[in-house]
C-alpha positions as a Markdown table, in Angstrom:
| # | Residue | x | y | z |
|---|---|---|---|---|
| 1 | Met | 82.0 | 144.6 | 136.4 |
| 2 | Gly | 82.0 | 141.9 | 133.9 |
| 3 | Arg | 81.5 | 141.9 | 130.2 |
| 4 | Thr | 78.2 | 141.7 | 128.8 |
| 5 | Val | 77.8 | 138.8 | 126.3 |
| 6 | Leu | 75.2 | 139.1 | 123.7 |
| 7 | Pro | 72.9 | 136.2 | 123.1 |
| 8 | Phe | 74.1 | 133.9 | 120.4 |
| 9 | Ser | 71.0 | 134.2 | 118.3 |
| 10 | Arg | 72.1 | 138.0 | 117.9 |
| 11 | Val | 75.5 | 137.1 | 117.4 |
| 12 | Leu | 74.4 | 134.8 | 114.6 |
| 13 | Glu | 72.1 | 137.6 | 113.0 |
| 14 | Gln | 75.1 | 140.0 | 113.1 |
| 15 | Glu | 77.2 | 137.4 | 111.2 |
| 16 | Val | 74.5 | 137.0 | 108.7 |
| 17 | Gln | 74.5 | 140.8 | 108.3 |
| 18 | Glu | 78.2 | 140.8 | 107.6 |
| 19 | Trp | 77.8 | 138.2 | 104.9 |
| 20 | Arg | 75.0 | 140.5 | 103.1 |
| 21 | Lys | 77.4 | 141.8 | 100.6 |
| 22 | Phe | 79.0 | 138.4 | 99.7 |
| 23 | Arg | 75.2 | 137.2 | 99.6 |
| 24 | Arg | 74.4 | 140.0 | 96.9 |
| 25 | Gly | 77.1 | 139.0 | 94.7 |
| 26 | Leu | 75.9 | 135.4 | 94.6 |
| 27 | Arg | 73.6 | 134.2 | 91.7 |
| 28 | Lys | 69.9 | 133.7 | 93.0 |
| 29 | Glu | 70.1 | 130.0 | 93.3 |
| 30 | Asp | 73.4 | 130.4 | 95.2 |
| 31 | Gln | 72.0 | 133.0 | 97.7 |
| 32 | Gln | 69.3 | 130.4 | 98.7 |
| 33 | Phe | 71.8 | 127.7 | 99.5 |
| 34 | Leu | 73.9 | 130.3 | 101.7 |
| 35 | Asp | 70.5 | 131.2 | 103.5 |
| 36 | Arg | 70.1 | 127.5 | 104.0 |
| 37 | Leu | 73.4 | 127.2 | 105.6 |
| 38 | Phe | 72.7 | 130.1 | 108.0 |
| 39 | Glu | 69.3 | 128.3 | 108.7 |
| 40 | Glu | 71.2 | 125.1 | 109.7 |
| 41 | Ala | 73.3 | 127.1 | 112.1 |
| 42 | Arg | 70.1 | 128.6 | 113.7 |
| 43 | Leu | 69.1 | 125.0 | 114.6 |
| 44 | His | 72.0 | 124.8 | 117.0 |
| 45 | Val | 71.8 | 128.2 | 118.8 |
| 46 | Gln | 71.7 | 126.6 | 122.3 |
| 47 | Ala | 74.9 | 124.7 | 121.6 |
| 48 | Gly | 76.5 | 128.1 | 120.6 |
| 49 | Val | 75.1 | 129.6 | 123.7 |
| 50 | Tyr | 76.8 | 127.0 | 125.8 |
| 51 | Ala | 80.1 | 127.0 | 123.9 |
| 52 | Ser | 80.5 | 131.0 | 124.2 |
| 53 | Arg | 83.6 | 130.7 | 121.8 |
| 54 | Pro | 85.7 | 133.9 | 121.4 |
| 55 | Trp | 85.0 | 133.5 | 117.4 |
| 56 | Pro | 81.3 | 132.9 | 117.1 |
| 57 | Phe | 81.9 | 132.0 | 113.3 |
| 58 | Glu | 83.5 | 128.8 | 114.4 |
| 59 | Thr | 80.5 | 127.5 | 116.2 |
| 60 | Ile | 78.3 | 128.8 | 113.3 |
| 61 | Leu | 80.5 | 126.6 | 110.9 |
| 62 | Ile | 80.6 | 123.5 | 113.1 |
| 63 | Ser | 76.7 | 123.7 | 113.4 |
| 64 | Ile | 76.5 | 123.8 | 109.5 |
| 65 | Leu | 78.9 | 120.9 | 109.4 |
| 66 | Leu | 76.8 | 119.1 | 111.9 |
| 67 | Glu | 73.8 | 119.3 | 109.7 |
| 68 | His | 75.6 | 118.2 | 106.7 |
| 69 | Glu | 77.0 | 115.2 | 108.4 |
| 70 | Lys | 73.6 | 114.1 | 109.6 |
| 71 | Ala | 72.3 | 114.6 | 106.0 |
| 72 | Leu | 75.1 | 112.5 | 104.6 |
| 73 | Ala | 74.4 | 109.8 | 107.3 |
| 74 | Glu | 70.9 | 109.6 | 106.2 |
| 75 | Leu | 71.6 | 109.6 | 102.6 |
| 76 | Arg | 74.4 | 106.7 | 103.2 |
| 77 | Ser | 71.8 | 104.8 | 105.1 |
| 78 | Lys | 69.2 | 105.1 | 102.2 |
| 79 | Ile | 71.7 | 104.1 | 99.8 |
| 80 | Arg | 72.6 | 100.8 | 101.9 |
| 81 | Ala | 69.0 | 100.2 | 102.1 |
| 82 | Leu | 68.4 | 100.5 | 98.6 |
| 83 | Glu | 71.5 | 98.3 | 97.7 |
| 84 | Glu | 70.3 | 95.6 | 100.0 |
| 85 | Gln | 66.7 | 95.6 | 98.5 |
| 86 | Lys | 68.3 | 95.3 | 95.3 |
| 87 | Ser | 70.3 | 92.3 | 96.2 |
| 88 | Glu | 67.3 | 90.3 | 97.9 |
| 89 | Pro | 65.0 | 88.5 | 95.6 |
| 90 | Ser | 61.8 | 90.3 | 95.5 |
| 91 | Phe | 58.8 | 88.7 | 96.6 |
| 92 | Phe | 57.0 | 89.4 | 93.2 |
| 93 | Ser | 59.9 | 87.8 | 91.2 |
| 94 | Pro | 60.3 | 84.0 | 92.1 |
| 95 | Pro | 63.5 | 82.4 | 91.2 |
| 96 | Leu | 64.0 | 81.2 | 87.7 |
| 97 | Glu | 63.9 | 77.6 | 88.7 |
| 98 | Thr | 60.3 | 78.0 | 90.1 |
| 99 | Val | 59.3 | 79.9 | 86.8 |
| 100 | Ser | 60.8 | 77.2 | 84.4 |
| 101 | Gln | 59.0 | 74.6 | 86.5 |
| 102 | Ser | 55.6 | 76.2 | 86.4 |
| 103 | Leu | 56.0 | 76.6 | 82.4 |
| 104 | Lys | 56.3 | 72.8 | 81.8 |
| 105 | Pro | 53.1 | 71.1 | 80.7 |
| 106 | Ala | 52.0 | 68.4 | 82.8 |
| 107 | Asn | 52.6 | 65.8 | 79.7 |
| 108 | Cys | 56.2 | 66.3 | 79.5 |
| 109 | His | 57.9 | 63.0 | 79.4 |
| 110 | Ser | 61.5 | 62.1 | 79.2 |
| 111 | Glu | 60.8 | 59.7 | 76.2 |
| 112 | Arg | 61.3 | 61.0 | 72.7 |
| 113 | Ser | 57.9 | 62.3 | 71.5 |
| 114 | Glu | 56.0 | 65.1 | 70.0 |
| 115 | Glu | 55.1 | 66.2 | 73.7 |
| 116 | Ser | 58.7 | 66.0 | 74.7 |
| 117 | Asp | 59.5 | 68.2 | 71.8 |
| 118 | Asn | 57.0 | 70.7 | 73.2 |
| 119 | Cys | 59.1 | 70.7 | 76.6 |
| 120 | Asn | 62.4 | 71.4 | 74.8 |
| 121 | Val | 60.5 | 74.6 | 73.2 |
| 122 | Leu | 59.6 | 75.9 | 76.6 |
| 123 | Lys | 63.2 | 75.4 | 77.8 |
| 124 | Ile | 64.5 | 77.1 | 74.8 |
| 125 | Arg | 62.3 | 80.1 | 75.5 |
| 126 | Asp | 63.1 | 80.0 | 79.1 |
| 127 | Ser | 66.8 | 80.1 | 78.5 |
| 128 | Ser | 66.6 | 82.9 | 76.0 |
| 129 | Ala | 64.6 | 85.0 | 78.6 |
| 130 | Asp | 67.8 | 84.4 | 80.9 |
| 131 | Ala | 70.1 | 85.6 | 78.2 |
| 132 | Ser | 68.1 | 88.8 | 77.9 |
| 133 | Glu | 68.3 | 89.6 | 81.5 |
């Protein structure tokens, strides 16, 4: 007769039980992390059944690594999106040329007058805003 193979979910539970002493030696916060690792392995029970490896802990570790890789890929994607968002001009912050043009009063002239002095004051204020950014 052939040998009976335990369901992988039971094999996984046996592994969890074998790590109980190790778990007790951990700090509370680390115990929670260890529990989460085994929860990640439980997400891939079907793959563990299909693999039917002689050393089930290998399958458990690969399952955990797979979940970590998925989390890393998601984080990388979010970072990339944030970097792209940061490099693109925002809809709410128009280019500086547009801001400086909108600050110029309608009576600015190229000739030297009191009104053209007002235009220079606006330009100076505008360039000081550039320096602070």
